[in-house]
N, CA and C of each residue as an Amber inpcrd file, in Angstrom:
protein
   369
 -11.7600000 143.8440000 197.0070000 -10.0170000 144.4200000 196.9100000
  -9.3230000 142.8060000 197.6270000  -8.3650000 142.6150000 197.0290000
  -7.6080000 141.4180000 197.6090000  -6.3340000 141.7100000 198.4020000
  -6.1670000 141.3570000 199.4800000  -5.0740000 141.4430000 200.3340000
  -4.4000000 140.3820000 200.9660000  -2.9610000 140.1750000 200.7110000
  -2.1840000 139.3130000 201.0590000  -1.6920000 139.4570000 202.6220000
  -1.9890000 138.3540000 203.5080000  -1.5540000 138.7000000 204.8170000
   0.1330000 138.5720000 205.0830000   0.5730000 139.5840000 205.4820000
   1.9100000 139.4960000 205.5990000   2.3250000 139.3230000 207.2230000
   3.5360000 138.9480000 207.6190000   3.9540000 138.8300000 208.9730000
   3.8770000 139.8610000 209.6410000   3.9210000 141.3130000 209.5930000
   3.3850000 142.0230000 210.3350000   2.0040000 142.2750000 210.5970000
   1.3150000 141.5540000 210.1940000  -0.2730000 141.8120000 210.1540000
  -0.6560000 140.7190000 211.2580000   0.4740000 139.6450000 211.5370000
  -0.0450000 138.7600000 212.4450000   0.6450000 138.6480000 213.8870000
   0.3880000 137.8260000 214.5470000   0.5580000 138.1320000 216.0970000
   1.6600000 136.8540000 216.6140000   2.1760000 136.7510000 217.2740000
   3.1400000 135.7460000 217.7880000   2.6920000 134.2620000 217.3620000
   1.5500000 134.0340000 216.9470000   0.8390000 132.9660000 216.8930000
   0.7290000 132.5520000 215.4160000   0.9340000 133.7560000 214.5490000
   0.9140000 133.6560000 213.1460000  -0.5580000 133.5790000 212.6180000
  -1.2220000 134.4380000 213.5240000  -2.7610000 134.7030000 212.7440000
  -2.7730000 136.0640000 212.9770000  -3.8020000 136.7100000 212.2280000
  -3.9820000 137.8570000 212.0330000  -4.6170000 138.5760000 213.4590000
  -3.8280000 139.6440000 213.6370000  -4.2190000 140.7960000 215.1250000
  -5.4140000 141.1420000 214.7210000  -6.3630000 141.2090000 215.5320000
  -7.8920000 141.6010000 215.4750000  -7.6640000 143.2650000 214.8170000
  -6.7270000 144.1290000 215.3160000  -7.3250000 145.2260000 214.8140000
  -6.7370000 145.4880000 213.1450000  -5.9830000 144.5730000 212.8570000
  -5.7690000 144.4990000 211.5760000  -6.7910000 144.2720000 210.3280000
  -7.8960000 143.2110000 210.7370000  -9.3540000 143.4730000 210.0510000
  -9.9080000 144.6390000 209.7650000  -9.6260000 145.9710000 210.5930000
 -10.3300000 147.2880000 210.5070000  -9.7070000 147.8550000 209.6390000
  -8.1190000 147.5740000 209.5460000  -7.2750000 148.2720000 208.6960000
  -7.7060000 147.9700000 207.0590000  -7.6980000 146.2760000 207.1800000
  -7.8390000 145.8980000 205.6730000  -9.0320000 146.4360000 205.1700000
 -10.2880000 146.5220000 206.1150000 -11.6330000 147.3460000 205.4160000
 -11.5320000 148.5850000 205.0340000 -10.7540000 149.4180000 206.0090000
 -10.2800000 150.6580000 205.5190000  -9.8940000 150.6390000 204.4450000
  -8.8510000 150.1260000 204.1510000  -7.7940000 150.1570000 203.1070000
  -8.6040000 150.0750000 201.6250000  -9.5150000 148.9150000 201.9900000
 -10.4770000 148.5380000 200.9360000 -11.1990000 149.4340000 200.4580000
 -11.8220000 150.0230000 201.2050000 -12.8320000 151.3640000 201.4610000
 -12.5210000 152.4530000 200.4150000 -11.1150000 152.5370000 201.0740000
 -10.5780000 153.8950000 200.2860000  -9.9270000 153.3910000 199.0430000
  -9.6980000 152.2780000 198.7810000  -9.1510000 151.9930000 197.2470000
 -10.2700000 151.7390000 196.3760000 -11.4060000 151.6240000 196.5440000
 -12.7570000 151.6460000 195.7390000 -12.8060000 153.3120000 195.1080000
 -12.1310000 154.2420000 196.0240000 -12.3220000 155.7030000 195.5660000
 -10.8460000 155.8640000 194.4810000  -9.8590000 155.6100000 194.7520000
  -8.6730000 155.6740000 194.2270000  -8.5480000 154.9290000 192.7540000
  -9.3010000 153.7590000 192.9290000  -9.4130000 153.0100000 191.5790000
 -10.3420000 153.7980000 190.5890000 -11.0670000 154.6520000 191.0080000
 -12.0540000 155.3400000 190.1720000 -11.4690000 156.7410000 189.9590000
 -10.2980000 157.0140000 190.4290000  -9.8400000 158.4540000 190.3920000
 -10.3240000 159.5730000 191.2090000 -10.7650000 159.0480000 192.3550000
 -11.3760000 160.0660000 193.3090000 -10.5490000 159.6150000 194.6010000
 -10.8330000 160.7290000 195.6260000 -10.5240000 160.5720000 196.8080000
 -11.3040000 160.2440000 197.6720000 -11.1410000 159.5540000 198.8150000
 -12.1000000 159.5080000 200.0530000 -12.5320000 161.0270000 200.7970000
 -11.6430000 161.8120000 200.3940000 -12.1080000 163.2370000 200.9210000
 -12.6380000 163.8530000 199.7700000 -13.9550000 164.2840000 199.8060000
 -14.6380000 164.9520000 198.5110000 -15.5460000 165.7750000 198.9550000
 -16.2850000 166.6320000 198.5270000 -17.1030000 167.6820000 198.4260000
 -16.6910000 168.5520000 199.7670000 -15.3640000 168.9680000 199.8940000
 -15.1380000 169.5860000 201.0540000 -14.8830000 169.0090000 202.4580000
 -15.1570000 167.5870000 202.5130000 -15.0370000 166.7880000 203.6300000
 -14.8190000 165.4180000 203.3990000 -15.0160000 164.7020000 204.4970000
 -14.7930000 163.1640000 204.6650000 -15.5020000 162.1520000 205.5830000
 -15.4980000 161.2160000 205.1260000 -16.2660000 160.1570000 206.0810000
 -15.5830000 159.8040000 207.2080000 -16.1510000 159.7950000 208.5400000
 -15.6030000 159.4700000 209.8210000 -16.4350000 158.2750000 210.0870000
 -15.7960000 157.2170000 211.1000000 -16.4140000 156.0340000 211.4220000
 -17.3110000 156.7040000 212.8370000 -18.4540000 156.5760000 212.8450000
 -19.2340000 157.2180000 214.4230000 -19.4600000 155.6820000 214.9030000
 -19.8080000 154.6330000 214.4310000 -19.8490000 153.4610000 215.1690000
 -19.4560000 152.1220000 214.2580000 -19.0330000 151.1380000 215.1550000
 -18.7560000 149.7900000 214.3510000 -19.0050000 148.8640000 215.0120000
 -19.3430000 147.6500000 214.4660000 -19.6880000 146.5800000 215.1320000
 -18.8280000 145.3790000 214.3230000 -18.0430000 144.5710000 215.2280000
 -17.0230000 143.5130000 214.5050000 -17.4920000 142.4440000 214.7680000
 -17.2790000 141.1770000 213.8730000 -17.7210000 139.9800000 214.2780000
 -16.5260000 139.2380000 213.6320000 -15.7780000 138.5740000 214.6200000
 -14.7280000 137.6230000 214.0430000 -15.0660000 136.4670000 214.2480000
 -15.2250000 135.5570000 212.8940000 -15.6380000 134.4150000 212.6990000
 -14.6570000 133.3630000 212.6980000 -13.6000000 133.5110000 211.6070000
 -12.7720000 132.5790000 211.9400000 -11.2420000 133.2290000 211.8820000
  -9.9330000 132.6090000 212.0180000  -8.7270000 133.5680000 211.8980000
  -8.1800000 133.4750000 210.3740000  -7.6510000 134.1790000 210.0650000
  -6.7260000 134.5490000 209.1290000  -5.2500000 134.2560000 209.4290000
  -4.5540000 133.4050000 208.5660000  -3.0810000 133.0500000 208.7460000
  -2.2110000 134.0450000 207.6360000  -0.9010000 133.8820000 208.4320000
   0.1140000 134.4100000 207.3900000   0.0940000 133.9090000 206.1290000
   0.1090000 134.5850000 205.1410000   0.2720000 133.9050000 203.7590000
  -1.1630000 134.0560000 202.7120000  -2.1740000 134.0040000 203.6230000
  -3.4470000 134.1510000 203.2630000  -3.7380000 135.1040000 202.1820000
  -4.4040000 134.8000000 201.1590000  -4.8120000 136.1290000 200.1900000
  -6.2750000 136.0330000 200.5370000  -6.7690000 137.1410000 201.0710000
  -7.9960000 137.5920000 201.8530000  -8.6470000 138.3740000 200.5350000
  -9.9060000 138.5050000 200.4450000 -10.7690000 139.4940000 199.5940000
 -11.7850000 140.3990000 200.4980000 -11.7640000 141.5940000 200.4830000
 -12.8340000 142.4100000 201.3930000 -14.0660000 142.7720000 200.3280000
 -15.3870000 142.4780000 200.7840000 -16.4550000 142.9620000 199.9410000
 -17.3760000 143.9180000 200.7150000 -17.8270000 144.6690000 199.9040000
 -18.5510000 145.7310000 200.8300000 -20.1890000 145.8150000 200.2860000
 -20.9430000 146.0490000 201.2340000 -22.5120000 146.4320000 200.7760000
 -22.9490000 147.6810000 201.5530000 -23.7490000 148.5080000 200.8850000
 -24.1790000 149.5470000 201.6120000 -25.2660000 148.8420000 202.0970000
 -25.8930000 149.3010000 203.2240000 -27.1050000 148.8190000 204.2100000
 -27.9960000 150.1570000 204.1470000 -27.8270000 150.9760000 204.2820000
 -28.4810000 152.0690000 204.2440000 -27.7730000 153.5790000 204.1900000
 -28.5600000 154.3170000 203.4190000 -27.8860000 155.7960000 203.1420000
 -28.7780000 157.0590000 203.9050000 -28.1510000 157.9520000 204.5070000
 -29.2770000 158.8640000 204.9140000 -28.5330000 160.3540000 204.4050000
 -28.9300000 161.3870000 205.0570000 -28.7320000 162.8320000 204.6590000
 -27.2200000 162.8730000 205.0360000 -26.6890000 162.5040000 206.2600000
 -25.3210000 162.7030000 206.6770000 -24.4560000 161.5840000 206.7330000
 -25.1460000 160.3610000 206.5960000 -24.5280000 159.2310000 207.0510000
 -24.7790000 157.9800000 206.0470000 -24.1230000 156.6530000 206.2600000
 -24.2570000 155.7840000 205.4690000 -23.7280000 154.5120000 206.2330000
 -24.6620000 153.4680000 206.2410000 -24.3490000 152.1510000 207.1500000
 -23.7170000 151.2730000 206.0010000 -22.6230000 150.8930000 206.2940000
 -21.9110000 150.0270000 205.1340000 -21.4940000 148.5120000 206.3800000
 -21.6380000 147.2340000 205.3450000 -21.2310000 146.1780000 205.7840000
 -20.1670000 145.5930000 204.8610000 -18.9970000 145.2370000 205.3970000
 -17.7640000 144.8510000 204.9290000 -17.6640000 143.4200000 205.4270000
 -17.4280000 142.7020000 204.6190000 -16.9440000 141.0340000 204.8390000
 -15.4370000 140.8180000 204.4230000 -14.6060000 140.0750000 205.1460000
 -13.5490000 139.4040000 204.7380000 -13.6040000 137.8600000 204.6740000
 -13.1370000 137.6800000 203.3050000 -13.1550000 136.2450000 202.8060000
 -11.8540000 135.6970000 202.4770000 -11.8690000 134.5710000 202.7830000
 -10.7740000 133.5210000 202.3030000 -11.5360000 132.4760000 201.4870000
 -11.4190000 132.7100000 199.9620000 -11.8870000 131.8670000 199.4680000
 -13.6150000 131.9940000 199.4730000 -14.0650000 130.7520000 199.7980000
 -15.7970000 130.9090000 200.3660000 -15.8870000 130.7990000 201.4570000
 -14.9580000 131.2510000 202.8090000 -15.3060000 131.2570000 203.9240000
 -14.8930000 132.4860000 204.4120000 -16.2470000 133.0150000 205.2300000
 -16.3380000 134.3190000 205.8430000 -15.5620000 134.5280000 206.7830000
 -14.3150000 135.1680000 207.0130000 -13.4930000 135.2830000 208.3830000
 -13.8870000 136.4390000 209.2950000 -14.6370000 137.3570000 208.7830000
 -14.7760000 138.6300000 209.4950000 -15.9400000 139.4080000 208.8090000
 -16.9330000 139.9300000 209.8360000 -17.9510000 140.8840000 209.2770000
 -17.8750000 142.1260000 210.0740000 -18.0380000 143.1870000 209.6340000
 -18.0800000 144.2530000 209.9810000 -18.9970000 145.5250000 209.6290000
 -20.0470000 146.0830000 210.7570000 -20.8920000 147.0700000 210.0460000
 -20.6630000 148.3190000 210.6010000 -20.4130000 149.3490000 210.0660000
 -20.0190000 150.5580000 210.3900000 -20.9760000 151.8930000 209.8710000
 -21.1680000 152.6420000 210.7530000 -21.9130000 153.7090000 210.5290000
 -20.8440000 154.9560000 210.1230000 -20.6800000 155.6390000 209.0620000
 -20.0800000 156.5440000 208.5440000 -20.5540000 157.5830000 208.5450000
 -20.2170000 158.8940000 208.7340000 -20.7170000 160.0320000 209.0080000
 -20.0710000 161.3160000 207.8470000 -20.7020000 162.0680000 207.2760000
 -19.7090000 162.7320000 206.2700000 -19.7020000 163.9270000 207.4300000
 -18.3420000 164.4320000 207.0600000 -18.2520000 165.7810000 208.3370000
 -17.4260000 166.8590000 207.1720000 -17.8460000 168.0610000 207.3240000
 -17.0200000 169.0980000 206.9250000 -16.4420000 170.2190000 208.3090000
 -15.4780000 170.2990000 208.1500000 -14.8480000 171.1070000 209.4000000
 -15.2260000 170.6730000 210.5070000 -15.3040000 169.2140000 210.7740000
 -15.8230000 168.9080000 212.2220000 -17.1940000 168.4600000 212.4450000
 -17.8350000 168.8060000 211.6630000 -19.3850000 168.9840000 211.9900000
 -19.8830000 168.0320000 210.6910000 -21.3450000 167.3090000 211.2640000
 -21.7500000 166.5050000 210.3200000 -22.3680000 167.3040000 209.1350000
 -22.3400000 166.8510000 208.0470000 -22.6940000 167.8260000 206.6800000
 -23.6710000 166.9730000 205.8820000 -24.4430000 167.6430000 204.9130000
 -25.4270000 166.4740000 204.0140000 -24.4080000 166.1280000 202.8390000
 -24.6320000 164.7200000 202.7170000 -23.9240000 164.0930000 201.5270000
 -24.7860000 164.8210000 200.3590000 -23.6690000 165.1340000 199.4100000
 -24.2750000 165.4240000 198.1310000 -24.8030000 164.5610000 197.2250000
 -25.8310000 164.7080000 196.2250000 -26.7270000 163.6320000 195.6870000
 -25.5080000 162.9410000 194.7250000 -24.7920000 163.6910000 194.1270000
 -23.5000000 163.0450000 193.3990000 -22.7820000 162.1600000 193.8090000
 -22.3120000 162.5250000 195.3440000 -21.6430000 161.4850000 196.1130000
 -22.2320000 160.1290000 196.4830000 -23.8460000 160.5070000 196.8980000
 -24.7420000 159.2380000 196.7880000 -24.6960000 158.3760000 195.5650000
 -24.7560000 158.9990000 194.5150000 -24.6060000 158.3910000 193.4590000
 -23.5500000 157.3330000 193.0650000 -22.6450000 158.2820000 193.4450000
 -21.2290000 157.5360000 193.3380000 -21.0510000 156.4960000 194.1940000
 -21.6850000 156.3480000 195.5540000 -21.4300000 155.2070000 196.2100000
 -22.3310000 154.0930000 195.7680000 -23.5270000 154.5130000 195.4570000
 -24.4380000 153.3270000 194.6240000 -23.5600000 152.8280000 193.4650000
 -22.8740000 153.3100000 193.0230000 -22.4770000 152.7940000 191.7570000
 -20.9310000 151.9500000 192.0660000 -20.3470000 151.9690000 193.2970000
 -19.5680000 151.1590000 193.7100000 -19.5230000 150.0470000 194.7750000
 -20.9340000 150.2870000 195.1650000 -21.1570000 149.1560000 196.2850000
 -22.4420000 148.2810000 195.7280000
């Protein structure tokens, strides 16, 4: 997904505020569902972030056109580990690895085989 950096994404120095990289990744992940006519809330539940690791490599600036790319690192019964990278052309600016847990009524639940296949098809 392509994301343009707007003024409200930046700090006083004109570079992307650190928390906005997380938002870019979240929006991009959700958009993968919406582009395919699905919702991130599925099978009576949704995914929540259990853990994440963020690595800020280079700053993005006002006006930059960024691209978020995704890769599934692993899938388990109730969770998946996802790597997301934010790129400016051929330069990696940010990398995030997150563990997403599927929950129904606030409790971890088994991810259906259909949902696992859907994830494999989009990442």
